[in-house]
N, C-alpha and C positions, 0 to 999 in steps of 0.2 A: 752415300752422300752425307749421311749423318756425321760420320767421323770427320770428314773434310770441314764441315761447318763448325765443328767444336773448336778449331784453332783460329786465332785472330788473323785478320787479313795481313797484318804486318809480318807474321811468320811466313806466309806464302810468298810475299814480296822479297823478304830477306833470303828465303830458300832459293828463289829463282835467281837472284843476283849472285849468291854464293856459287850455285851450280854452274852458271854460265861463266863467271869470272875464273873459277878454278880450272874449268875445262879449257878455256882459252889460254890462260897463263901457263899451264903445265903441258900444253899440247906440244908434241914433237912432230914436225912436218919436214921430213928429210927425203921423201920419196922422189923429189925432183932431182936430187943429186945421188941417185942410187942408194938411198937409205930407206929407213922404215918410218911409217907414221904411227903415232900412238896418241890416243885420247883417254883421259880419265885420270883423276887424282883422288886418293892415293893408290887406287887399283886401276891399271890400264884396261878399260873395258873394250876398246876397239884398237885393232892393229892391222896395218896394211904393210905387206912385205914388198918393198920395191927393189929395183935393180935386177941385175942378171944373177942367176943362181946356177951352180953346176948341176944341181938336180932341180928341175922346175917344179915348184909346189903346185898341187892340184888347186888349192884355193889361196889367193894372195891376201884376202882380207878375212878377218875373224872378229866376231862380236861375242863377248862373254856376258851373258845376262846376269849371272850371279855377281860379278864384279860391278856391273852397272847398278844393280840393286844395292850393294854395299856402299857405293859412292853416294847414291841418293839418300840412304839412311844416315850416313855421316853428315852430309850437307843439311839434312833436315834437323838432325840433332844440334848442329851448330846454329841453325836459324832459330830453333826453339830456345836455345841458351841465350842468344843475343836478344830475343824478344823478352825473355825473363829479366835480363839485365836492364833493358830499357824501361820496362814497367816498374822495376824495383827502384831505379834512379829517379823516377817521377814522383815517388811517394815521399 
């Protein structure tokens, strides 16, 4: 908890906004029309295989924890950078 409290509250707000916005903007939801769903940017961490397949897959959905962690690290880096720019412009 000590690490979390070292960052300004603005960083966490910007991080949340960036994470939700990029996930929604770059989501691909085509399973309704026999396509695939993908979530995550720049690394797709969730994928759902939709439609009919000649060989039925055992699992239609997959979640990649490493890609999810990479996405969160990138979003946090961007949030910290924007917080730095905001604090620098106020001086």
